[in-house]
Phi, psi and omega in degrees: 000132178256150170256123187224163166254141176237125179253139177173182178287163178302317179297318179298311182299315178298323179292346180274352185297341181273001182282121177291164178066027178213138172246105183262128180258093179283329177292127182091007177299144181253149177273124179271315177203165181307124178091354180236127178244159173235126177237154176263158181203155166254125187213144173284168177300321179298316180296321178299316177300321179294317178300313180295322178297335179267002176101004178282146177261121186251129173243119180277124177268310174228124179278184183306311183295318179295320177296318179297318180295315179294321178295319178297324177294319182285325184231071182295147181293336187261032182276000175082018178278128181262000000 
């Protein structure tokens, strides 16, 4: 799972909600310029390809490996939880 920003029009972003393997956060989207918004999302590589195919501009903040590393730091296996 990647953490990404997706830039596009409001209509484009709303139209992306049907893509499986992605959690798009429209609440809190920021306006970059008139007509262009930026929303954050957690998305698989497949979902990113789908977003790009529909005209969305994707900026990867943390890729799969970085997300796995950060998750491991936050939730280490050896914390003694049974």
